N, C-alpha and C positions, 0 to 999 in steps of 0.2 A: 905841252908837259915837258919838263926837263928830262934830259937823257938819264940822269941819275935816278929819277923816279921810275922811268920805264925799266931800268935795270932792276930796281928793287921789286917791282911788280913781277917781272920775269922770274927772278930768283924765288920769290914767295910762291908763285904758282908752280914752278918746277919742283921745289921741295915738297910741296903738298902732294903733287902728283906722284913723285917718287915714293913718298910715304904711303900713299894709297896702294900702289901696285906691290909694295913690299909687305905691308902689314894688314891689309884688308880692313876688317871692322874697326880696328884700333884707330883708324883715321879720324873718328869722332873726337878723340882726345886732342889730336893735333889741331882740328878745327876750333875747338873751344879755346885752346891756348892762343892761336893766331887771332881769334876774334877779341880775346881779352887784351892782347897787346894793341890791337887796332883801336879798341875803345879808349885806351889810354892815350894813343896818338891823337885821337879826335876829341880830347877832353875839353878843348876851348871852342869847339864848333858844334853847337847843339843840333843844328840841322842834320849833319852827318852822323853825329853820335847816336841819335835816335835809331837810325837804321842799323848801325853796328850792334847796339845793345839789344835790339829786337832779335837779330840773328843769334847773338850770344845767349840770351835767355832761352830761346826756343831750342837751341842745340844742347844747352845744359839740361833743360827739361827733358829732352829726348834721351839723353844718357841715363837720367834718373828713372824714367819710365821703362827703358829697355831692360834695366836690371832685374825687376821681378819677372819679366818675360823670359829672360835667359835662365833664371834660377828655377822657376816653377813650371813654365809652359814648355820650354824646349826639352827638358828631360822626361816629361810625363805625358805628352800628347803627340799625336800623329804629325807627319810633315805638313799636312794640309792646315792644321790649326796653328802650327809653328809659323808657317809662312804667312798665314792670314793675319796673325798678330803682328809680325814684324813689318810687313808691307802696309798693313792698316795703320800702324803707328806712324810710319813714314809719311803716308798720305795725309793723316791728320795734322802732323807738324807742318807739312807743305801748305795746307789750307790756312793754318794759323798765320804763317809768315806772309802769305798772299794778302790776307786781310790786314795785317799790320803795315805792310808796305803800301798797299793801295790806299789806306786811310792815314798815311803818315802825318799829313798836315793837321787833320782834325784831332787825332790822338796826341800829337805833340803839343797842341794848344791846351788840351786838357791837362797833360802832365806838367807843363810849365806855367799853367794858370794864366796864359796869355802874356807872360812877362818876357818872352823871347820871340819877338816878331820875325827873327831870321828863319824860324821854322816854316814860314809861309813862302819863303823864297824857293825858286826852282833848284832841285838837286838832280844833276845829270845822271846819277846812279839809279834813280827811281825806275825809269823805263826799262833799262837793261835788266835790272834785278827782277822786276815783275815778269819779264819774259823768261828768264832763267828759272824762276820759281814755278811758272806754268809748265815748263819742260820737266822739272822735278816731279810735279804732281802727275804729269802724264806717265812718267816712268813707273811711279808707284801704282797708278791705276792699271796700266797694262800688265804689270807684274801680278797684281791681284787677279786680274781676269785670266791670265795664263795659269796661275796657281789653281783657280777654280776649274778650268777646262782640264787640267792635268789630274784632277781628283773628282771627276764627275760622279763616281760611285757614292760620294758623300751627299750628293743631291738626289739620290734615288735611281740613278741610271744603272742599267745592267753592267756588271763588272767586265764582261767580255767586250762590251761596246766601249766602256770607259778606258780600258787599258791601252787602246790604240793611240790615246792622246798623251800617255805618260812620258813620251819622249820630247814633249814641248818644254824645253828648259832654257831657251835662249836668254830671256830676260832674267831668269833665275841665276843662270851662270854668270852673266855680265852685270848684274844689278849693282854690285858695289862699285864697279868701274864707272858705269854710267853716272850714278849718283855722286860719287866722290869727285869725278871730273867736273861736273856742273857746279858743285859746291865750291871747288877750288877756284873756278872762274868767277863765281859770285863774290868770293872774298877778295879776289883781285879787283873786281869792279868796285867793291866797297872802298878799297884802298884808294883807287883812282878818284872816286867821288870825294873822299876826304881831302886829297891833295888839291883837287880843283877848287873846292870850297876855301881851303886855306890860302890859295893864291888869289882868290877873289876878295877875301877879307883878311888883310894883313894882320889885324888884331887877334885873329884866331890862331896864328902861328905860335 
C-alpha cells in the first residue's frame, strides 16, 4: 500500500479516536459520516461497497433505534433497564453485522442478481472485520452480564447480598471507549480493503 494511503488511514483513525474521547456517544454521528464518505469512495467497486454499505445501514439504523430509548426509557426507567436496552441494542446490531459480513458473497449475489461476479472474489477486509465484530459482540455481552450482576435484586436476590456487586462498573465505565476504538479500527480496515481492491482492479478507480 502506498505511503499516502497509510497516512490517510492513520489520520482517519486518529480523528475518529480523538472525536471518541472528546464527545462520547456522539461518535455515532462521526461514524455514519465517515462510512457515507467511504461508500462514495468505493462506488465503482461492488465487492467492497457491500461491506461499507452494510456498516453504514446498520449504524444509521442504530442511531434511529437509539432515539426512542433515549427519549422514553432513559428518563422513565431504572439504570438496570436503561443499560439493558442500550447494551442489548448494541449486541443486536453486532450480530446483524456479523451475519452480513459472514454471508457477504451470498447476499451480494442476491442484491446484484448475479450480474457482478466480482462479489465472489476475495476481499482482504472480510477476515479482520469479522474478528473485530466478534470483539464488539463480546464487549456488549460482557457489559450485559456485568449490568445484570450489578442489579441482582431485579432477579429476586436479597438486596443486602446484591449491593456488594454494585461497584462492578469496569465495562460500564469504559464501554464507549472500547466500542468506539474497535469501530474506528473497523472503518480503517474497510478503507484499506477498498484501496486494495481498487489497486487490484484499475477500472474501479
